[in-house]
C-alpha positions in Angstrom: 157.0 175.2 0.1 155.2 173.7 3.1 155.9 170.2 4.2 154.8 168.1 7.2 158.4 167.5 8.2 160.9 169.8 10.2 163.6 169.5 7.5 162.5 172.1 4.8 164.7 174.9 6.3 167.9 172.8 6.3 167.0 171.4 2.9 166.6 174.9 1.4 170.0 176.1 2.9 171.6 173.3 1.1 169.5 174.0 -2.0 170.6 177.7 -1.8 174.2 176.7 -1.8 173.5 174.7 -5.0 171.6 177.5 -6.6 174.7 179.8 -6.4 177.6 177.3 -6.6 179.9 178.7 -9.0 177.8 181.9 -9.5 180.9 184.0 -8.8 184.1 182.5 -7.7 187.0 184.0 -5.7 188.4 186.5 -6.2 184.8 187.6 -6.9 185.6 190.1 -9.5 184.5 190.3 -13.3 188.0 190.6 -14.7 189.1 187.0 -13.2 189.4 184.5 -16.0 187.3 181.9 -14.1 184.4 184.3 -14.0 184.3 184.8 -17.7 182.9 181.3 -18.3 180.1 180.9 -15.7 176.9 178.6 -15.1 178.3 175.2 -15.0 175.6 173.2 -13.2 172.1 172.2 -13.9 172.0 174.0 -17.3 168.7 173.5 -19.3 169.1 175.2 -22.6 166.7 175.6 -25.6 166.2 172.1 -27.1 166.8 172.8 -30.8 169.9 174.9 -30.1 171.3 172.1 -27.6 170.8 169.3 -30.2 172.4 171.6 -32.9 175.5 171.9 -30.6 175.8 168.2 -29.7 174.3 168.5 -26.2 172.9 165.0 -26.1 174.7 163.4 -23.0 172.3 161.4 -20.9 174.5 160.7 -17.9 173.8 161.6 -14.3 176.4 164.3 -14.1 174.7 167.8 -13.7 177.7 169.7 -15.1 176.9 168.4 -18.6 174.8 171.0 -20.5 171.5 169.7 -21.8 167.9 170.8 -22.4 166.2 168.4 -19.9 166.8 166.5 -16.7 165.1 163.7 -15.0 164.6 162.5 -11.4 163.3 159.0 -10.5 162.9 157.8 -6.9 161.0 155.3 -4.8 158.4 155.9 -2.1 156.0 154.1 0.0 152.8 155.9 0.5 149.1 155.6 0.4 147.5 157.0 -2.7 145.8 159.8 -0.8 149.2 161.3 -0.2 149.8 164.8 -1.4 153.1 165.4 -3.5 154.4 168.9 -3.4 157.1 169.8 -6.0 159.2 172.8 -5.8 161.2 173.7 -8.9 164.1 176.3 -8.3 166.5 177.7 -10.9 168.4 180.9 -11.8 167.6 183.1 -14.8 170.3 185.3 -16.3 169.7 189.0 -16.1 171.9 191.3 -18.3 173.0 194.4 -16.5 174.1 197.1 -18.9 175.6 200.3 -17.9 175.0 203.5 -20.0 176.6 206.9 -19.8 174.5 210.0 -20.1 175.8 212.4 -22.9 175.6 216.3 -22.9 172.6 216.2 -25.3 170.8 213.9 -22.9 171.2 210.6 -25.0 172.8 207.4 -23.6 175.5 205.3 -24.8 176.4 201.8 -23.6 179.7 201.6 -21.7 181.7 198.7 -20.1 182.4 200.7 -16.9 181.4 204.0 -15.5 183.3 205.8 -12.7 181.1 207.9 -10.5 183.2 209.5 -7.7 184.6 206.7 -5.8 182.1 204.2 -7.0 182.3 202.0 -10.2 179.4 200.7 -12.1 180.1 197.9 -14.5 178.1 195.8 -17.1 177.8 192.2 -16.1 175.5 189.1 -16.1 173.5 188.8 -12.8 171.0 186.2 -12.0 167.4 186.1 -10.6 166.3 183.1 -8.5 162.9 181.6 -9.7 160.7 179.2 -7.9 157.5 177.3 -9.0 155.5 175.2 -6.8 153.1 172.3 -8.0 150.8 170.2 -5.9 149.2 166.8 -6.9 148.0 163.6 -5.3 149.6 160.2 -5.9 146.2 158.9 -6.8 145.9 161.5 -9.7 149.4 160.6 -10.8 148.7 156.9 -10.9 145.7 157.7 -13.2 147.6 160.0 -15.7 150.6 161.8 -16.3 150.6 165.6 -15.1 152.3 168.4 -17.0 152.9 171.9 -15.5 154.0 174.8 -17.6 156.6 177.3 -16.5 156.9 180.7 -17.8 158.8 183.8 -17.0 158.1 186.8 -19.2 160.4 189.3 -20.7 161.2 192.1 -18.2 163.4 195.3 -18.2 163.9 197.8 -15.5 166.0 201.1 -15.5 167.8 202.7 -12.5 169.2 206.1 -12.9 172.8 206.9 -11.7 173.7 210.2 -10.1 177.0 211.5 -9.0 177.8 212.9 -5.5 176.4 216.4 -6.4 173.0 214.8 -7.4 173.5 215.3 -11.2 172.3 212.4 -13.6 175.3 210.8 -15.1 173.9 207.5 -16.4 171.8 204.6 -15.9 171.7 200.9 -15.5 169.4 198.7 -17.5 168.6 195.2 -16.3 166.9 192.9 -18.9 165.6 189.3 -18.6 164.6 187.4 -21.8 161.5 185.1 -21.6 162.2 181.5 -20.2 159.7 178.6 -20.7 159.9 175.1 -19.4 157.7 172.0 -18.8 157.7 169.9 -15.7 156.2 166.4 -16.4 155.2 164.2 -13.3 154.2 160.6 -13.3 154.0 157.7 -10.9 153.9 153.9 -11.4 153.4 150.9 -9.1 156.4 148.5 -8.5 156.7 145.3 -6.5 155.4 145.1 -3.8 152.4 147.1 -4.9 152.8 149.6 -2.1 156.1 150.7 -3.6 155.8 153.6 -6.2 158.3 155.0 -8.6 158.0 158.6 -9.1 159.3 160.3 -12.2 159.8 164.1 -12.7 161.1 165.4 -16.0 162.0 169.1 -16.4 162.7 170.5 -19.9 163.3 173.8 -21.6 160.7 174.5 -24.2 162.0 177.6 -25.8 161.6 177.3 -29.7 162.6 180.9 -30.7 166.5 181.0 -30.3 168.5 180.9 -33.5 170.6 177.8 -33.9 173.6 179.8 -34.6 173.3 181.9 -31.5 176.1 181.9 -29.0 176.1 180.1 -25.7 175.7 183.5 -23.9 172.5 184.1 -26.0 171.3 180.4 -25.0 172.0 180.9 -21.4 169.6 184.0 -21.3 166.9 181.7 -22.4 167.9 178.9 -20.1 167.3 177.5 -16.6 170.5 177.5 -14.5 171.3 175.3 -11.4 167.9 173.6 -11.9 167.1 171.5 -9.0 163.7 170.1 -7.3 162.5 169.5 -3.9 159.9 166.9 -3.4 157.8 166.4 -0.3 154.9 164.1 0.9 152.4 164.4 3.8 152.1 160.6 4.3 154.5 157.8 3.8 158.3 157.8 3.1 160.9 158.1 0.3 163.5 155.4 0.1 167.2 156.5 -0.2 168.6 156.0 -3.8 172.0 155.7 -2.3 171.2 152.9 0.5 167.8 151.5 -0.4 166.6 148.6 1.8 167.6 145.2 0.3 164.1 144.4 -0.8 164.1 147.6 -3.1 167.6 147.6 -4.2 167.1 146.0 -7.6 164.1 148.5 -8.3 166.4 151.4 -7.1 168.9 150.3 -9.7 166.5 150.7 -12.4 165.5 154.3 -11.6 166.9 156.5 -14.3 168.3 159.8 -13.1 169.6 162.3 -15.9 171.7 165.5 -15.0 170.4 165.2 -11.5 170.3 162.9 -8.5 167.9 162.6 -5.5 168.9 162.3 -1.9 166.9 162.3 1.3 166.9 165.8 2.7 166.4 167.3 6.2 167.9 165.9 9.4 168.8 162.2 9.7 165.6 160.0 10.1 163.7 162.4 7.9 162.1 160.6 5.0 159.3 162.8 3.8 161.6 165.2 1.8 163.9 164.7 -1.2 166.4 167.2 -3.0 167.2 166.4 -6.5 170.4 168.2 -7.4 172.6 168.6 -10.4 175.5 168.4 -7.7 175.6 164.8 -6.4 175.2 164.8 -2.7 174.8 162.3 0.1 171.7 161.7 2.1 170.6 164.3 4.6 173.3 166.9 3.5 173.8 170.1 5.5 175.6 173.3 5.8 178.5 173.2 8.2 177.2 175.1 11.2 180.5 177.0 11.5 180.1 178.5 8.0 179.3 182.3 8.4 177.6 182.6 4.9 177.7 181.7 1.2 180.9 182.1 -0.7 179.6 180.6 -4.0 182.5 178.0 -3.7 180.4 175.7 -1.5 182.7 172.7 -2.0 185.7 174.7 -0.8 187.1 175.4 2.6 185.7 178.6 4.1 188.8 179.5 6.2 191.1 179.4 3.2 188.6 181.3 0.9 188.1 183.9 3.6 191.9 184.4 4.4 192.5 184.7 0.7 189.7 187.2 0.4 191.4 189.2 2.9 194.6 189.5 0.9 192.8 191.3 -2.0 194.0 194.7 -2.8 191.7 197.7 -2.3 191.6 198.1 -6.0 190.4 194.5 -6.3 187.8 194.9 -3.4 186.3 198.0 -5.4 186.1 195.9 -8.4 184.4 193.0 -6.7 181.8 195.5 -5.2 181.2 196.8 -8.7 181.0 193.3 -10.1 177.8 192.1 -8.1 176.0 192.9 -5.0 176.5 189.3 -3.8 180.2 189.7 -4.2 180.1 192.8 -2.2 178.4 191.0 0.6 181.1 188.5 0.8 183.9 191.2 0.8 182.0 193.2 3.5 181.4 190.0 5.7 184.9 188.8 5.5 186.4 192.3 6.1 184.3 192.6 9.4 184.4 188.9 10.5 185.1 188.7 14.3 188.3 186.8 15.4 186.1 184.2 17.1 184.2 183.4 13.9 187.7 182.9 12.1 188.7 180.6 14.9 185.6 178.3 14.4 186.4 178.1 10.8 189.8 176.6 11.6 188.5 173.0 12.3 185.7 170.9 13.9 185.5 167.7 15.5 182.5 165.8 14.5 182.9 162.7 16.7 185.1 161.3 19.2 186.0 157.7 20.0 188.3 156.3 22.6 191.9 155.6 22.0 193.5 152.3 22.8 196.3 152.7 25.4 197.9 149.7 23.9 197.6 150.8 20.3 201.3 150.6 19.3 201.8 147.1 21.0 198.6 145.6 19.5 199.0 147.2 16.1 202.2 149.0 15.1 200.5 150.1 11.9 198.2 152.4 14.0 201.2 154.4 15.0 203.0 154.2 11.8 203.9 158.0 11.9 206.1 157.5 15.0 209.7 157.2 14.1 210.5 154.1 15.9 207.8 152.1 13.9 207.8 154.0 10.7 209.8 151.2 9.0 207.2 148.7 9.8 204.6 150.3 7.9 205.4 151.8 4.4 202.7 153.0 1.9 204.7 151.5 -0.9 205.6 148.3 1.0 202.7 147.5 3.3 199.9 145.0 2.5 196.4 144.2 3.9 194.7 141.0 3.7 191.2 140.7 1.9 189.5 137.4 1.4 192.7 135.6 2.2 194.8 137.4 -0.4 197.3 140.2 0.7 196.9 143.3 -1.3 199.7 145.8 -1.8 201.3 148.0 -4.5 200.6 146.6 -7.8 197.7 144.3 -6.7 194.6 144.0 -9.0 191.2 144.8 -7.5 187.5 145.1 -8.4 185.7 148.1 -6.7 182.7 147.5 -4.5 182.2 150.9 -2.7 179.9 151.2 0.2 176.4 152.7 -0.5 176.6 154.8 2.8 179.3 156.7 4.5 181.4 157.4 1.4 181.8 159.8 -1.4 178.5 159.7 -3.5 180.6 159.7 -6.7 182.2 156.4 -5.8 179.0 154.5 -6.4 179.4 155.0 -10.2 182.6 153.1 -9.9 181.0 149.8 -8.6 182.3 147.0 -10.6 185.2 148.8 -12.1 188.7 147.3 -11.8 191.8 149.1 -10.8 195.4 148.8 -9.4 196.6 149.4 -5.9 199.3 152.1 -5.7 199.6 152.4 -1.9 198.4 151.1 1.4 197.7 153.9 3.9 196.9 154.1 7.4 195.3 157.1 9.1 195.8 158.4 12.7 193.0 156.1 13.9 194.8 153.0 12.6 192.2 152.6 9.7 193.8 151.1 6.5 193.0 152.5 3.0 193.9 151.2 -0.5 194.9 154.1 -2.7 193.8 152.9 -6.2 194.0 154.0 -9.9 191.0 153.1 -11.9 191.4 151.1 -15.2 190.3 152.9 -18.4 190.6 156.2 -16.6 192.0 158.6 -19.2 193.4 160.9 -16.6 195.0 158.0 -14.6 198.5 158.8 -15.4 198.1 162.6 -14.5 196.3 161.7 -11.3 199.0 159.3 -10.3 201.6 162.0 -11.0 199.8 164.5 -8.9 199.1 161.9 -6.2 195.3 162.1 -6.6 194.4 158.6 -6.1 191.0 157.1 -5.1 190.8 155.7 -1.5 188.9 152.7 -0.5 188.6 150.5 2.7 189.6 146.9 2.4 186.0 145.8 2.7 185.2 147.9 -0.5 187.4 145.9 -2.9 187.7 142.3 -4.3 191.1 140.9 -5.1 191.6 139.9 -8.7 194.2 137.8 -10.4 197.1 140.0 -11.5 196.4 140.1 -15.2 192.6 140.3 -15.1 191.0 143.7 -16.4 187.3 143.2 -16.6 184.6 145.6 -17.7 182.3 146.7 -15.0 
């Protein structure tokens, strides 16, 4: 995919992390329970099968299984602008191991030991990409549809023992996958503002409605996401649109995927629409030495835990998948200086006031002599003239920028303050439980509370519980 901007490489690095997020989780071996139920994000399954199994959710969450997803975003651009759309997904590939019998026939086996090497049957994945180009002028005149088709395929690899004798074979088989990408554009107000709609759907009609989820996955698109680029104009942020476009942005309907500006900050000619909700201009941490397929986890912890695997577990991981083998080998040979970089990084610095404790004792609450002055259960913070502390009722108004992207879906919800916290910089936070959250009691018991700055909440009368 070629774009006029310089951010495509960074965007593709993030997209690759999405593509393989959850592909194979620590401890990266087939026998692990977590690796027996795979493929959790961006699943587009055959439509009739999906409907028959009740997969009709139309929320933004990309972890919900469906047969379609939709991206809507805003852009300012002349009609001569060229839109390039890159669709990417994984396709399941079944790897079957067969043992060669004395009479030359083959029989399927779960595992085949060949000297010190193990071969196992397993579901792999093949990355697919399709690129489409169309002008905005054409989209304004009519809806454009692009067909996607991956034919059935099979290849066989012979297996020989250390003496060179044929002892088995590995058969890799992909079933056909078909999909349709529908792209349209419409003018908004002001007329220079355009709303772009991209809908991707699985079009397979051949799968038996009684088939298993495994069978449906083999006809599905996995980790489905799109990259959109323009050669003129700019996309508007869906997380933080300009005030004049905010109401239009709110009307954009994103289903099972969400678009963010991609590339370096300041870049506006590239959008990544992902089943995993991101922030604008996401990037891979420069300290990360490589993919772990647990992209939302901490590299240092995963790498250290990988080092603790036994030799038998590492052999199984090697036999499970080539990507798992790469992870094991990379961690085993990682230089000490690379591990040191994983321990922590400072992204920004700001001056520390020398009179912090005198001016604001709360900023130094961790020090023994002032600890009694600021207690998470007893502290308060004043918002709109109202002191808020444990038990206070609030309405949530999360910021559009600089916060967890998931928090925007809590805008307008009400909740209860559980604690007032202060970080090492003296910044105060309200730890809140959200009303009508079925897991609120469990989260409170675990201490998993949602944190908001004072400017992100509105005080409510103590008895008020309002719908969003």
